[in-house]
N, C-alpha and C positions, 0 to 999 in steps of 0.2 A: 468647583472643581471640574476637569475637563477627564474625560476617559482616558484611561495609560493601558496598557500593554504590556505582562507582565511575563519575558518568554521562559518557561517551568522547563523547556526541552529544545532538544530541533537546533541550539544558538550551536555549540561543538562538531557538529555533522550532520549525518543525513536522519537520524533516531531520537528515539525519547519526545517525539512531539506534544507537547500540551503547552496551550497558552491560553492568560489569564486577562480578561477585560477585564478591566474595575469603572463604574460608572457610577455617579452620585444617585445615593441613597436619602429618596423619598422621606423615610420613615426617622423622625428627629430621634428616635429613642434607639436608633442605631449609632456605636460606638465608635465603630471605626469612620462611618461617615459615609460609606459606598459598598454596594453590594456587585457580587462579578455573576461570570459567566466563563466556566472553562470549557476549551476548545481542545480537546483529546485528551487524552491517557495513554501516553506510548509506551512499551518494553526501549529500553537502550539496549546496544549491541557493540562488541568493539569495545575500544577506547570510548566512548563519545560519555559524556555526562548532564544533569540538568544543574539547576540552582539552588536545589534542596540538600544536595550531593551524592543524588541516587547515580547509580549507571548498572550495568549489566549484571552485577553481583553483590547491589545496594540496591531496591525497587521502595525500600518502603515513603510511603509520602509523610515530607519534610517540610511543605508548607501548609499554610493556615486554609484550612477548608471551609471555616464558620462563614466566608461571607460566600460562597459562593449559592447562587440562586438555581444551575442548571449545568448539565454536564452536556455538553452538544456533540457528539460521534459524528465525523467525518467520513469515514470508512473504517473496514473490520480488519484492516494490514495491524499486524502484532505491533509496530513499532507508532501504531496511534492509541492504538486501546488496549498494551498488555501489560498496563499498570491500573488498571480498572479495578481487580479483585484489592488491588493493598491502597486503592482508595476506599471503597466499602469497609474496607477494614478499620482503616484510620475515623470513618463513625460518619460520611458522606453518604446523607438521606435523599437528597432531593432525585428532582424527575433523570432519564437518561432518554434525551431527543436524537434521530436517528435517523433516515428515511426510511422508507418499508420494507427493503430488499435488505437493509443493512440489520434492522429489526429478526428476520429470521435468521441471520448468515452471525449477527456478532455472538450467541447462546456456545455455537457451535466455537469460537476462536478463543471462547473463556473457557470452554470446559475444557480444554486441551491444553489452557495457559494455568489451567488449575492444577491438573496431574503435573503438569513437568516444576510448576514452582510453590507448590501449595499440598498437596497431598493426594494419594491414588483413594483412598476411604468415598467409593462412589454415593454411598447415603448423605456425606458429608458436601462433596462435591453437588449435588442435587439440592439442595437445602440453599447451597449462595446459590445458586443458577435461577430456582422459585423464587431469591430477592430480586436478580437480577431484573428475571422475566416482568415481576411486579413494577420495577420503575422504570419500563422503555415504550417512550411513548413513540408510535411513527407518526411523521410529519411528512407530508405528501410534499415532491417538487413543486418548486411554483408559488406558493400560500404562504401571504404572509399570516405569522402568529404573534398575538401578546400574550406574554406571559399573567398567569391570573393571582400569580401572588400565593396562592396555595399549592402547589406542585405543578400545576398544569399550564398547562395556553389555551386561548381560544381565538380561533380563527378569526382574523379581519373582514367583516360582511362583505367593505367595499376598497376600493384604492383609494375612495376623498373619505374612510372613516378617522376620526382625530385618533390619534393614536395613545394621547392621555401621559400617561408619566412612566410608564412600564417599559421596557427593549421590547422590539420587535425582533423575531426571528424570522427566515427564509432562508429553506434548501434548496440551490439547483444542482444539477449535474454535474460532473466534475468529469467522467468519460475515463477514469482511472481504472477503476474495481467495479463488480454489477453492484450499486447502489452506492458508491461513490459521489460525494456532494463537496461542492465548495456552500459558504456557508456567508449570509449576509446578517448585519446587524445594524439595529437599528437605537440609536441609544441618545439618551437627552444628554441636555449639556447644562452648565447651570447660567442661561441665558435664555430668558425667557422664549416660548415658541420656536426654540432652535434645537435640532437633533443634529447628529455626527452621523455615518452610516462608516461603516468598518468590516471591510470584505476578507474572511480567510479561507485562502485558496482548500485548505488541504491539501493531498496530493491530485494534482492534475494530468488526467492522459495527452497521448497522440493524438489527434488528427482521425490516425486510422489503426487504431486500437480495433480490433474482433471484436464482432459481439457488442458495442457500445455506441452511442452515439456522440456526435463529436458535442464538448463543452462551448459553452456560447459566455463573452464577458458579461459580467454584470453592468445595468445599469447607469449606477453610481458605484463609486466608491471614495471615500475622502481619505480613507488610511487601508491599504489592499498589502495582508501579511500575505505573501506571495513564497513557494518554494521553489527551489533552485537547487534540484537535486543534477539534473543537467543544463544545468547556466550557459556551463563553458563549452558546450559541443551539441553538434546537429544529428539527429539518428541517419539512419538508411535509409531508404524509402522502401516501402513493402516488398517492393518485386524486387531489388536488391536485395534483404534477408529473407524474402523466401529461397533464394538462389544459393546465397553461401548452406542455409540449412539443407537443403539437397544435396551441395557439394557435399557437406560432411557427411550425409547419410551414405551417398555415396561410397565414400569411405571406409566405412564400419563393412557398406554391402563387401568389399572388395576383398576385409583382413578378415572376415567372422569376427568382428570388434562391437563395442558397444561404445555407443555414444551416450554418457551420461550428462544428464540437464539437472543441477542442483537449481529449485524452482520451490518460489513461493507457492505454498497449497492453494491459496486463493488469488487466481488475476491471471499471473504469470501461467499457471500449468494448464488453465482453460483457456488460453489464447494459446499456447503450443498446442493443445491437441485440434483445435481450429484448423490451425495452418497445418500438421501433420494430415488429417481427415482431407482434405484440399488435396496436399501431395499423395497418396494415397487413391482415389478420384482420379489424379491425371494419371499417376504412374502406376497403379493397381493394375489388377487383371480386368480388361474389358477400359481402359481407360483412354483417352485419345493420346495419351503418350505413353502407353504400357511399354514397360520393362518387367522383364522375368522377373529377375533378380529381386524385385521389389517385392513381390508374392512371400520370400524367407523372411520379411522384415517382421519381429516383434515389436511392438510400443508397451513400454510397463510403466502402469502407475504404481509406484510403492511408496503410497504414505494413506495411511486409511483416515489422515484429517480432507487433505487434500480431494481423496475418491466421495468423501461429503458433502464436500466443497463442490463438485463438479456434479452431483448429485442435486444440488441447491441450486445450479446454473440451470440446470434442464428442469426443474419446477418452475421456474423462474423467467421462462423461457419468452413470453408474454411482453416481456422488458428486453430482448435481443433487440439491437438494429437492425435495418433493412437487407441487408447482404444475407445474415444471417436466417432473417425469416424466408428469403429464396432459397435457400437451403433445404431449409425442411420443407417446402411445399415440395422441391422435386423429389421428395423423399428422400432424402439424406439423414444421416445420423451427425451430428458435426462433433458431438460429446461422447460420445457411445458406438464407433465403429468396429469393423468385424477384430483388425489386427490390434483391438485395443484388451490386455489382461489387468486383471487389478489383482493386488497383492496385499490381504489384508492381515497375516497373522505374522508374528513374527518367527516362527521355525520356518514358515513358506516365505518368508520375507531372506534366512540367513542360506535357504536352499537357493533360490533365485543368485544370490551374489555367486554362488560357489559354483551355481551351473554355469552361468554366465561369465565367470572370472578365468574356465578350464576349459569352458566348450568352445565351437566354433560358433554360433550362433549369433548374429547380427540381430543386434538391439537397439532400440532406444530407451532410456531408462529415466522415467522423470521422478526426483526424491528430493523431500526436504532434510533439512532445511535449505535455502536460499544462499544464505552465506556459508554453508559447509559448516557452523558452530554447533550442530547438533544433529541429531536425528538417523534414520535409516542411510541419508548419502554417507556419512563418515562411511557405513563397512565397506561400501563399492570403493570408496575412493584409494581405503588401506585395501581391497584386493587388487584395483586395479592401474591405481597411479605408478607405478613400475612395468607396466605393459605399454610397449607402442602401441599394439594393436587398438587402443583403448582412446577414443575422443573425449575430452571433459567440454564442456560447451558452456558458458557464461553466458545468459541472456536478461540479468538483471543488475542492480548494481550491487558492488562488495563494499562495505566500508572498513575502516581501516580496525586494523588489531583483529582483523576472522582470517580463519583460515583458507575465506575462498578469495581474498585480497591477496592472502600468497601466493597461492594458486597461480590466481591470473597475472602476477609480477613476477614471480620465477620460475615458473612452469617455462617459459619459453625457452630463458635460459638454462633447463635443464637442472634447475635448484631444486629446493628439497621442503616440504612442508614438517610440521608439526602436529600430530592427530594423535590426543589424548595422551600429551608427554612424549609420546615416541617420536624421532623421526622417518620418513618419508621421502626417497627420490624420486622425481616426476620426470617419469622416461613415455609418457601419454602426452598426446596432442592437445593441443590450449588454445580453444577459440574464444573467440567475444564478437558476439552479434548484439550490436548498442541497439539495433533499430527494434529488437524488440521488447524495450523496455515499456511499462506503462507510464510511465513518466515523460508528459513533457518536453521537449525539448527548448533549447536556446530560442528560435525561431520560434515556438508554441508559445512558450512563454512571455515574450516582447508583443505578440502578436495579443495576448489576452489580457495586458498591461493598457497597450497603446488601443485597443477596441474600448475600452468606456470611454462614453460620448467625452465626457469631461475630463482631464487628468486627475489623479490623487493627488493630495496635495500630498503624500508622504505613501513609499512605499517602505514595505521594511520587508527585507530577504531572511528566508529560515529554512531549514532545513537543506542542506547544504553543505559539501567539506569547503573550505575558505577558499579556494582558486575559484570554483564555482561560483558562487556568489561572489568575489571580486570581479572576475569577467564581466558576469550577468549587470551586477550594479553601474561598470561603465557605462556596456551598451546601452540600458535606460538611460542613464543620464544624458548620453548624448543626443535620442528621441525625443525624452519629456523634458525640458528645458527648465519649467518650472517645477518638476516635481520634485522631492527630495531623497532621496531613495540613501535606507537605513542598513546598514550591516550590523544588527547586536552580536558582538563581541565576548563578553564578560559574560561570567554564570549568572550573575544577578542584574543584566543588563532589563531595560524599562523606559518606553518611551515618554 
């Protein structure tokens, strides 16, 4: 048997990432003849689906979990971890490997997922989280670990240590959100003394993502499973996107309106706060390019989960990149500046929606969810979409079938969107700044793949719309002539 990859998600779009790597089982008593590792177990959104019938409203695990020896989490975005409670409910009892920062953030994400998808019973939630915490094993970046066959791992003492017959796992920085990793897995094959190296990219970050170091390509990959979210386009450079953000804010200042940014609670929110702090530093009172009207502007973070993650980012400031460290040395507070207001309770949220919708107080509001499929952002949209004073700014990917995609597509034409079964006409200004995506763009993905010293024998493209995968596949085939580029299409696709 050679290793096989089964994709349980992220083949029909960008959500539901879940990949199973099957490899020969040394135990002759194993009926299947193989063991497996599961890489991510994410939630579906919009119209996307998995090979076990899973979709946004059907999340139970339908694939066999018996062979799974370990779950490896690349990062804590909900489309990579949101089905983990269902995996536990299905009977999975193995370890959960992830980076140290993700190990701290993962319980926050899943507590929210449990409240939304399972129960509001805090006692029951705490019981589940206690089980979760007991299974999490944090692996430092850059260190090979060998599965010990008893639900744990053993660090390799040296690069030359014989790997034996067990899989080896190593996490490397992916630069997508705090703690994000790509995964290197070294597994045996049915050829004496031969092993195969499979790399799962997770989500790769753009080189100039605030707060995070640049991801570096792996030293080897026989098979590369590569995300392709922005495989068909290139982002704006950082200077351009900051200027576009400033321009949208200036419109709000001139009209006394709100810039509403639907944002993912972790990653995108903190990057936006970082960039907004930079704008206030330049244009606020005492700034090098001070603009008096900027002193009227409020930044509202209306998402308890995002606020919790922002606190987590601040606690983990020791892993920020050099630029962010420089700001700290200057006495600045990139994620906790003076103009920032945090809204916690629901009553305060509804008051803020009403106040900003009817006053002329200029504001930037960051609220979840990032694809407008639920959460507090929906109340802002209902109150503001019909008023041209307001601006809706998309800074992240909008999946097919989500309200965010409909607003992004039909809003510039004066169209409408359905929210909670009601029609809302769109008169607000609609903007998209692609450069704020925490995902690598086409150029970055190609550089990651071509930066591997020996080209992979195979690249499998996942986590992208069909057009994005098709365009990226063509580009990769042009530059990697001897590499087979595969685009899994069927829900049951495997290598």
